[in-house]
N, C-alpha and C positions, 0 to 999 in steps of 0.2 A: 500672690506674686508668682509669676512663671519662673521656670528654671533659667530661662534666658535673662530675665530681668535680674534674678539673683546673681548671675554671673557678671552682669554689668556693674551691679553694686559692689561685688567683690573687687572688680577692677578699680573702681573709684577708691575704695578703702585702702587697697594696696598702694595705689599711687600716693595717697595722702600720707600713709605710713612711710613710704620711701622718701618723700619730700622732707618729712620730719627728721628722718635719719640722716639725709644728706646735709641738712642745715644745722644739725645739733652742734652746739658749741660756737656757732657763728654769732658774735655779739652785736655786729652792726651791719647795716645795709652795705656800707663800703667794703667790709670783709667779703660779703657775698659777691658784690660786683667785681672784686679783684680776683675772684676764683672762677675762671672760665669753665672748668670741668663741672663744678657744682652748679653753676648757672645753667649750663647745657643740660645737666641731668634733671634739674628742677623743671626746666621748660619742657622737657620730654614727658615728665610725669604729669604736668599740667595738661599737655595735649592728650595724654591717655585718659585722664579723668574727664576732660571736656568731651572727648569722643564717646566715652561710655555714657555720660549723661545725655548726650545727643541721641544715642541709640535708645536710651530709656524713654525719651519723648514719644517714641513709637510703641514701645513694649509695655510701659507702665507710667503713663503721663500723670496719673493722680498721685504717684508716690514721689514726685520730684520736689526738691526744696524750692522755696519761693525765689531764691536767687540763682536758680539753675541756668537761666539765660546768660547771666553775667559770667558764671563759671565756664560755660560752653564758649562764650566769646573770648575768654582768655587764650584759647588755643590759636586764635586768629590775630592776636595782638602783637604788634612789633613796635618797640620803642628804641630808636637808634641811640638814645642816651644811656640805655641800660646795657 
């Protein structure tokens, strides 16, 4: 693994940890949806993780998880009901 690929994996892991931290204690989807700050923060971290995985497609494509395309696609998803 190259140094650059390791940096992208670090970004993915940090984004996942941040999402876990932001949503800790939220018991329901409705609680999440009612909290615009948390929702915005989670969406930002999903975008960061998605972009890091997108960059990994170039730098370390063999190391990507099978569902990487779905994760990358999350950064482009918009659901007006959420």
